[in-house]
PAKOL-247740 format. One record per residue (C-alpha): residue number from 0; x, y, z. Coordinates in Angstrom, 3 decimals, decimal comma. Example, Ala and Ser with C-alpha at 12.3 -4.5 7.8 and 13.67 -1.06 7.14 Angstrom:
<pts>
   i       px       py       pz
   0   12,300   -4,500    7,800
   1   13,670   -1,060    7,140
</pts>
This chain:
<pts>
   i       px       py       pz
   0  -29,295   25,182  -28,971
   1  -29,749   21,411  -28,907
   2  -27,176   19,251  -27,144
   3  -24,727   17,432  -29,417
   4  -25,451   13,739  -29,918
   5  -23,470   11,543  -27,532
   6  -20,808    9,345  -29,142
   7  -21,714    5,767  -28,180
   8  -20,317    2,235  -28,224
   9  -22,460    1,602  -31,313
  10  -20,655    4,442  -33,103
  11  -17,265    2,988  -32,156
  12  -18,372   -0,450  -33,383
  13  -19,500    0,997  -36,737
  14  -16,211    2,837  -37,297
  15  -14,100   -0,144  -36,184
  16  -16,103   -2,657  -38,206
  17  -16,842   -4,883  -35,198
  18  -19,789   -5,740  -32,982
  19  -20,769   -3,606  -29,935
  20  -19,906   -6,624  -27,792
  21  -16,336   -6,616  -29,094
  22  -16,091   -2,900  -28,285
  23  -17,291   -3,584  -24,733
  24  -14,665   -6,311  -24,292
  25  -11,906   -4,014  -25,560
  26  -12,891   -0,988  -23,472
  27  -13,169   -3,069  -20,304
  28   -9,847   -4,869  -20,815
  29  -11,536   -8,277  -21,115
  30  -10,419  -11,196  -23,304
  31  -12,350  -11,958  -26,470
  32  -10,749   -9,659  -29,037
  33   -7,324   -9,634  -30,650
  34   -4,744   -7,092  -29,545
  35   -4,847   -5,459  -32,974
  36   -8,632   -5,030  -32,747
  37   -8,390   -3,768  -29,166
  38   -5,897   -1,066  -30,150
  39   -8,046   -0,006  -33,125
  40  -11,061    0,355  -30,847
  41   -9,101    2,282  -28,206
  42   -7,705    4,643  -30,853
  43  -11,212    5,457  -32,105
  44  -12,473    5,953  -28,560
  45   -9,625    8,388  -27,877
  46  -10,140   10,216  -31,152
  47  -13,798   10,903  -30,409
  48  -13,245   11,420  -26,652
  49  -15,682    8,664  -25,759
  50  -16,764    8,490  -22,103
  51  -18,905    5,710  -20,587
  52  -22,432    6,517  -19,459
  53  -22,658    5,763  -15,740
  54  -26,478    5,607  -15,918
  55  -26,539    3,068  -18,728
  56  -23,748    1,107  -17,123
  57  -25,659    0,749  -13,871
  58  -28,829   -0,327  -15,704
  59  -27,162   -3,153  -17,589
  60  -24,796   -4,190  -14,797
  61  -21,765   -3,551  -17,004
  62  -18,341   -2,823  -15,619
  63  -17,543    0,674  -14,482
  64  -13,976    0,641  -15,749
  65  -12,865    1,990  -12,363
  66  -10,909    0,503   -9,445
  67  -11,441    1,915   -5,960
  68   -8,766    2,575   -3,341
  69   -9,915    3,955    0,041
  70   -6,918    4,852    2,198
  71   -7,551    5,134    5,926
  72   -4,592    7,226    7,021
  73   -4,256   10,784    8,384
  74   -4,441   13,055    5,353
  75   -1,704   15,326    6,751
  76    0,835   12,505    6,864
  77   -0,199   10,649    3,714
  78    1,415   13,001    1,234
  79    4,786   12,847    2,967
  80    5,197    9,053    2,746
  81    7,100    7,814   -0,291
  82    5,454    4,394    0,165
  83    2,039    5,749   -0,824
  84    3,186    7,879   -3,726
  85    5,115    4,938   -5,190
  86    2,292    2,463   -4,523
  87   -0,395    4,661   -6,078
  88    1,837    5,439   -9,056
  89    2,334    1,702   -9,640
  90   -1,397    0,985   -9,433
  91   -2,198    3,850  -11,788
  92    0,487    2,802  -14,260
  93   -0,930   -0,704  -14,576
  94   -4,556    0,427  -14,834
  95   -3,844    3,157  -17,394
  96   -2,505    0,592  -19,857
  97   -6,000   -0,954  -19,870
  98   -7,906    2,359  -19,908
  99   -9,159    1,723  -16,374
 100   -9,408    4,607  -13,911
 101   -8,408    4,744  -10,251
 102  -10,795    6,331   -7,765
 103   -8,717    7,260   -4,720
 104  -10,247    8,616   -1,522
 105   -8,678    9,344    1,859
 106  -10,997    8,435    4,732
 107  -10,664    9,339    8,423
 108  -11,926    6,103    9,973
 109  -12,761    2,444    9,428
 110  -16,491    3,252    9,503
 111  -16,086    5,782    6,715
 112  -14,001    3,336    4,675
 113  -16,751    0,719    4,921
 114  -19,399    3,328    4,087
 115  -17,361    4,219    0,993
 116  -17,406    0,582   -0,173
 117  -21,186    0,478    0,268
 118  -21,661    3,687   -1,749
 119  -19,370    2,494   -4,512
 120  -21,192   -0,822   -4,731
 121  -24,749    0,572   -4,691
 122  -23,919    3,100   -7,421
 123  -21,887    0,635   -9,505
 124  -19,015    3,132   -9,344
 125  -16,146    0,639   -9,112
 126  -15,536   -2,899  -10,317
 127  -13,304   -3,873   -7,393
 128  -11,127   -2,426   -4,659
 129   -7,597   -2,590   -3,312
 130   -7,509   -2,884    0,479
 131   -4,585   -1,725    2,597
 132   -3,431   -2,198    6,194
 133   -5,158   -5,411    7,378
 134   -6,010   -5,417   11,084
 135   -6,709   -7,954   13,770
 136  -10,447   -8,822   13,658
 137  -10,735   -6,801   10,456
 138  -14,423   -6,332    9,478
 139  -13,709   -5,425    5,860
 140  -13,254   -8,898    4,288
 141  -16,669  -10,097    5,475
 142  -18,393   -6,888    4,373
 143  -16,777   -6,931    0,937
 144  -17,812  -10,579    0,614
 145  -21,431   -9,802    1,517
 146  -21,478   -6,983   -1,050
 147  -19,959   -9,206   -3,711
 148  -17,339   -6,525   -4,342
 149  -14,086   -8,093   -5,627
 150  -11,003   -7,113   -3,658
 151   -7,274   -7,660   -3,335
 152   -5,608   -7,031    0,027
 153   -2,047   -5,767    0,425
 154   -0,916   -7,383    3,673
 155    1,874   -8,892    5,688
 156    0,732  -12,532    5,646
 157   -1,574  -14,830    3,629
 158   -5,331  -14,343    3,972
 159   -7,744  -16,596    5,832
 160  -10,011  -19,018    3,998
 161  -12,901  -17,359    2,107
 162  -11,433  -13,869    2,606
 163  -10,299  -11,815   -0,409
 164   -6,960  -12,838   -1,883
 165   -3,854  -11,152   -0,517
 166   -0,648  -10,008   -2,128
 167    1,568  -10,382    0,905
 168    4,978   -9,090    1,846
 169    6,032  -11,468    4,665
 170    6,393   -8,799    7,314
 171    7,689  -11,338    9,805
 172   10,662  -12,158    7,586
 173   11,226   -8,462    6,898
 174   11,287   -7,753   10,625
 175   13,757  -10,598   11,139
 176   16,139   -9,008    8,668
 177   16,017   -5,595   10,404
 178   15,932   -6,588   14,081
 179   18,184   -9,582   13,513
 180   20,807   -7,371   11,885
 181   20,789   -4,982   14,845
 182   21,005   -7,868   17,315
 183   23,910   -9,247   15,294
 184   25,714   -5,940   15,672
 185   25,412   -6,379   19,415
 186   22,400   -4,190   20,257
 187   20,496   -5,412   23,311
 188   18,116   -2,479   23,907
 189   16,034   -2,028   20,743
 190   12,878    0,084   20,450
 191   10,403   -0,204   17,566
 192    8,305    2,939   16,935
 193    5,285    1,862   14,891
 194    2,022    3,207   13,577
 195   -1,258    2,243   15,290
 196   -0,887   -1,088   17,050
 197   -4,082   -2,533   15,528
 198   -2,377   -2,770   12,134
 199   -1,375   -6,309   11,257
 200    2,126   -5,351   10,138
 201    2,802   -3,492   13,402
 202    1,815   -6,552   15,451
 203    3,869   -8,903   13,280
 204    6,982   -6,741   13,577
 205    6,552   -6,232   17,316
 206    6,150  -10,004   17,726
 207    9,457  -10,653   15,991
 208   11,193   -8,140   18,285
 209    9,729   -9,900   21,334
 210   11,070  -13,236   20,090
 211   14,610  -11,843   20,247
 212   14,460  -12,174   24,027
 213   16,154  -15,554   23,587
 214   19,164  -13,568   22,285
 215   19,058  -11,397   25,417
 216   17,522   -8,476   23,511
 217   15,231   -6,200   25,529
 218   12,725   -5,137   22,880
 219   10,033   -2,489   23,251
 220    7,298   -1,431   20,804
 221    5,701    2,025   20,978
 222    2,656    2,856   18,821
 223    2,122    6,319   17,287
 224   -0,177    7,947   14,726
 225    2,675    8,103   12,165
 226    3,004   11,885   12,541
 227    6,492   13,426   12,890
 228    5,151   15,448   15,826
 229    4,249   12,379   17,882
 230    7,369   10,486   16,820
 231    9,530   13,416   17,916
 232    7,811   13,470   21,300
 233    8,391    9,737   21,764
 234   12,059   10,071   20,774
 235   12,677   12,872   23,260
 236   11,266   10,647   25,987
 237   13,443    7,699   24,935
 238   16,631    9,749   24,768
 239   15,905   11,314   28,164
 240   15,924    7,946   29,912
 241   18,726    7,072   32,262
 242   19,272    3,887   30,253
 243   18,638    4,814   26,646
 244   18,015    2,333   23,829
 245   21,013    1,675   21,639
 246   18,882    1,203   18,496
 247   15,503    2,523   17,306
 248   13,574    1,223   14,295
 249   10,757    3,182   12,652
 250    7,792    2,106   10,518
 251    8,592    4,511    7,693
 252   11,159    6,917    6,310
 253    9,502   10,140    7,499
 254    9,355    8,820   11,071
 255   13,027    7,834   10,865
 256   14,070   11,304    9,696
 257   12,054   12,865   12,518
 258   13,857   10,549   14,966
 259   17,247   11,441   13,516
 260   16,463   15,145   13,891
 261   15,642   14,692   17,595
 262   18,874   12,741   18,182
 263   20,838   15,595   16,597
 264   18,859   18,155   18,603
 265   19,737   16,357   21,862
 266   23,387   15,838   20,977
 267   23,159   12,029   20,693
 268   25,599   10,966   17,936
 269   24,326    8,531   15,285
 270   25,509    5,794   15,030
 271   28,204    6,169   17,711
 272   25,685    6,124   20,561
 273   22,409    5,365   18,767
 274   21,628    3,319   15,659
 275   18,537    4,156   13,575
 276   16,746    2,115   10,892
 277   13,475    2,214    8,928
 278   11,086   -0,338    7,441
 279   10,563    1,949    4,421
 280   13,115    3,439    2,090
 281   13,078    6,559   -0,083
 282   15,437    8,877   -1,916
 283   15,542   11,170    1,118
 284   16,854    8,499    3,519
 285   19,941    8,222    1,364
 286   20,489   11,998    1,243
 287   20,280   12,946    4,934
 288   23,398   12,777    7,096
 289   23,994   10,210    8,299
 290   22,122    8,249    5,637
 291   19,574    5,841    7,125
 292   19,652    2,036    7,017
 293   16,357    0,890    5,484
 294   14,394   -2,073    4,265
 295   14,214   -1,449    0,517
 296   11,340   -2,798   -1,570
 297   10,041   -2,059   -5,070
 298    6,815   -0,367   -3,966
 299    6,010    0,820   -7,491
 300    6,082   -2,776   -8,683
 301    3,961   -3,794   -5,688
 302    1,296   -1,359   -6,883
 303    1,493   -2,771  -10,403
 304    1,187   -6,331   -9,054
 305   -1,824   -5,422   -6,902
 306   -3,657   -3,808   -9,830
 307   -2,903   -6,721  -12,164
 308   -3,998   -9,190   -9,490
 309   -7,316   -7,365   -9,026
 310   -8,009   -7,264  -12,769
 311   -7,431  -11,024  -12,916
 312   -9,760  -11,457   -9,952
 313  -12,526   -9,584  -11,789
 314  -12,508  -12,247  -14,525
 315  -12,113  -15,239  -12,177
 316  -15,133  -17,324  -11,086
 317  -13,733  -17,794   -7,556
 318  -11,278  -16,180   -5,157
 319   -7,759  -16,561   -6,523
 320   -4,875  -17,999   -4,461
 321   -2,710  -15,534   -2,540
 322    0,504  -14,251   -4,094
 323    3,748  -12,943   -2,639
 324    4,869   -9,424   -3,422
 325    8,344   -8,080   -4,260
 326   10,876   -9,312   -1,722
 327   12,528   -6,528    0,305
 328   16,245   -6,327    1,009
 329   18,099   -4,576    3,816
 330   20,066   -1,562    2,604
 331   22,771   -0,835    5,190
 332   23,835    2,817    5,387
 333   25,605    5,085    7,855
 334   22,972    5,247   10,618
 335   23,741    1,804   12,074
 336   26,821    0,461   13,777
 337   28,002   -1,544   16,750
 338   26,918   -0,195   20,152
 339   29,459    1,237   22,533
 340   30,881   -1,244   25,007
</pts>
């Protein structure tokens, strides 16, 4: 039996009464056609279940209609973090409105992340990428630039000249709001339990804690791999000290809940003897007892912003200026209070 004839862009153009070029513009979310025409073309494409030919696309250098997102985090911990589920949902929501797909991969190392970008570029699999977790001496901006692969970085501060544009969250200001609040309550022994110390946001937050020395705050930063297992081990060590911290701040909500569980296990009342806070919020932090003080941000909207920013970058002749992301606010709950005299 012969294979059914493939439904092509030319077929869509004939049914829509437009040129193949107009169909290409509409399917790739590019300007050049009216919204009414774009919707007519998309309806026909859906009706006939049109799919782009990756072979033809690579030959003509056309857009893939795909955005890449390589996440370098432990796969076991990734699914438990509300930040990632909300971020990815926001990215997907924005792309889906333009019929653009998201190719998400979880990689175990920086080398594998870079290798993924090279594979995507050589096969014309993605039009651009979203980059997460900037690091000190990060090799990715230069490599993406050499490949000519458009990118938007989600980071904690503006990007350097000639690097990909950043949608930034001002992690220094966010850290001021969390650590400053605890210092204002009277806490003088504050520990920050972070992810890997090479991450830019971890260094920025730890730097802000160090600066509180002028307020007689003894700050300490401890890096972990984000896993509840390692966080629990660190917390047991902290709470076994002769002079325990009076406040502990965690990088994310799962870490904070793990820390709260250890405090309860060891009979340390929260917040009477220990205050806890998190740099990420989720539904769960408001449901545990005591509920956890968190830095609350619209992560879904951050994902939407990042996707929209990247799509604009694809059509821009040069690197766009950086943009600021949704501003976080401190949500004070039951896990923080004044330290005992």
